[in-house]
matplotlib code that plots the C-alpha trace (Angstrom):
import matplotlib.pyplot as plt

x = [19.3, 15.6, 14.4, 16.5, 15.6, 11.9, 11.5, 13.7, 11.6, 8.5, 9.7, 10.9, 7.7, 5.8, 8.2, 7.3, 3.8, 3.9, 5.7, 3.3, 0.5, 2.2, 0.9, 1.6, -0.3, 0.7, 2.6, 0.5, 1.4, 0.3, 1.0, 3.1, 1.6, 3.4, 1.8, 4.4, 3.5, 6.3, 7.3, 10.0, 11.3, 13.7, 16.2, 18.5, 16.9, 18.7, 21.6, 21.5, 22.2, 24.8, 25.7, 28.8, 28.3, 30.1, 28.3, 28.5, 30.8, 30.9, 28.4, 28.0, 27.5, 25.9, 27.5, 25.8, 22.1, 23.0, 20.1, 19.3, 16.3, 15.5, 12.6, 11.6, 13.8, 12.4, 10.0, 10.0, 9.6, 10.3, 11.5, 10.5, 10.9, 8.2, 10.0, 13.0, 14.0, 13.8, 15.3, 17.5, 18.7, 18.2, 20.0, 18.2, 19.1, 17.8, 17.9, 17.9, 17.5, 19.1, 16.9, 16.1, 16.3, 14.5, 14.8, 17.3, 16.2, 19.4, 19.9, 20.6, 22.5, 21.4, 22.4, 20.3, 22.4, 22.4, 23.3, 23.4, 24.0, 26.8, 26.7, 23.8, 23.9, 22.0, 20.6, 23.1, 23.1, 26.6, 29.2, 30.2, 28.6, 24.7, 22.8, 19.5, 17.4, 14.5, 13.0, 12.5, 10.5, 11.6, 9.1, 9.3, 6.4, 6.0]
y = [31.8, 31.1, 34.1, 36.4, 35.4, 35.2, 38.9, 39.8, 37.9, 39.5, 43.0, 42.4, 41.0, 44.1, 46.3, 44.4, 44.5, 48.4, 48.7, 46.5, 48.8, 52.2, 53.2, 55.9, 57.8, 59.9, 61.4, 64.5, 67.3, 70.8, 74.3, 77.2, 80.2, 83.8, 86.7, 89.6, 93.0, 94.6, 98.0, 100.7, 103.6, 106.2, 105.4, 108.3, 111.6, 113.1, 115.7, 118.8, 118.9, 121.7, 123.5, 126.1, 128.5, 131.4, 133.6, 132.9, 129.8, 126.3, 123.6, 122.7, 119.1, 119.0, 117.5, 115.8, 114.2, 111.2, 109.1, 105.6, 103.3, 100.1, 98.0, 94.2, 91.6, 91.2, 94.3, 96.3, 100.0, 103.3, 106.8, 110.1, 113.8, 116.4, 118.4, 117.4, 121.0, 124.4, 127.9, 129.4, 132.9, 132.8, 129.7, 126.8, 123.5, 119.6, 116.8, 113.0, 110.1, 106.3, 103.4, 101.5, 97.8, 95.6, 95.6, 93.8, 94.1, 96.2, 100.1, 100.8, 104.2, 106.4, 109.8, 112.6, 114.0, 117.6, 119.4, 123.0, 124.4, 126.5, 130.3, 131.4, 134.7, 134.3, 137.0, 138.5, 142.0, 141.5, 142.2, 138.7, 135.6, 135.0, 131.8, 130.6, 127.3, 125.5, 122.7, 119.5, 116.3, 112.7, 109.9, 106.1, 104.2, 100.5]
z = [198.3, 197.4, 199.6, 197.8, 194.2, 195.0, 195.8, 193.0, 190.3, 191.8, 191.4, 187.8, 186.9, 188.4, 186.6, 183.2, 183.7, 184.5, 181.5, 179.4, 180.4, 179.0, 175.9, 173.4, 170.9, 167.9, 166.6, 165.5, 163.8, 164.3, 162.7, 163.9, 162.4, 162.2, 161.0, 159.8, 159.0, 156.8, 157.0, 156.0, 158.0, 157.2, 159.9, 159.4, 157.9, 155.0, 155.8, 154.1, 150.1, 149.8, 146.7, 146.5, 143.4, 141.9, 139.8, 136.0, 137.2, 135.8, 136.8, 140.5, 141.9, 145.3, 148.4, 151.5, 151.1, 152.7, 154.3, 155.5, 154.8, 156.8, 155.3, 155.9, 154.1, 150.5, 150.7, 147.6, 147.8, 145.9, 147.2, 146.1, 146.6, 146.8, 143.9, 142.1, 141.1, 142.7, 142.8, 145.7, 145.8, 141.8, 141.1, 139.5, 140.8, 140.3, 142.5, 142.0, 143.8, 143.1, 142.2, 145.2, 145.9, 147.9, 151.7, 153.3, 156.9, 157.7, 157.1, 153.4, 152.7, 149.7, 148.8, 147.2, 144.1, 143.1, 140.0, 139.1, 135.6, 134.7, 133.9, 136.4, 137.8, 141.1, 143.4, 146.1, 147.2, 148.8, 150.1, 151.0, 150.1, 150.2, 151.0, 150.9, 151.7, 149.9, 152.2, 150.4, 151.6, 150.9, 151.0, 151.1, 149.6, 150.1]

ax = plt.figure().add_subplot(projection="3d")
ax.plot(x, y, z, "-o")
ax.set_aspect("equal")
plt.show()
């Protein structure tokens, strides 16, 4: 019985000595640094702003003009058009944009509004309907 206990006692003593020799240092703090460059994009280009008008008719409101903007969360931005009014085939129109909010990190949907005052003649040699196009530019500034 002494023979079994002696090796066991020696093994336990060596294990305890190894544990006593182990040391720790710290804790030490360190920084995790992240650099973010905020950005905005027009994630869906505006579709056409469309007026349907009859000469000398009532006021017309545009349809269409939907687009999407995606900006970094919390990033403020503005939207602008190169012109907010124009004339196509002798008909005067105005365009409007909604007030933007800060970016959310997800697509935000907006619409370009449009109005045409009543009583305009327009220019059309007929017969049938006439159409024309005016190209406008949407800019997002951040």
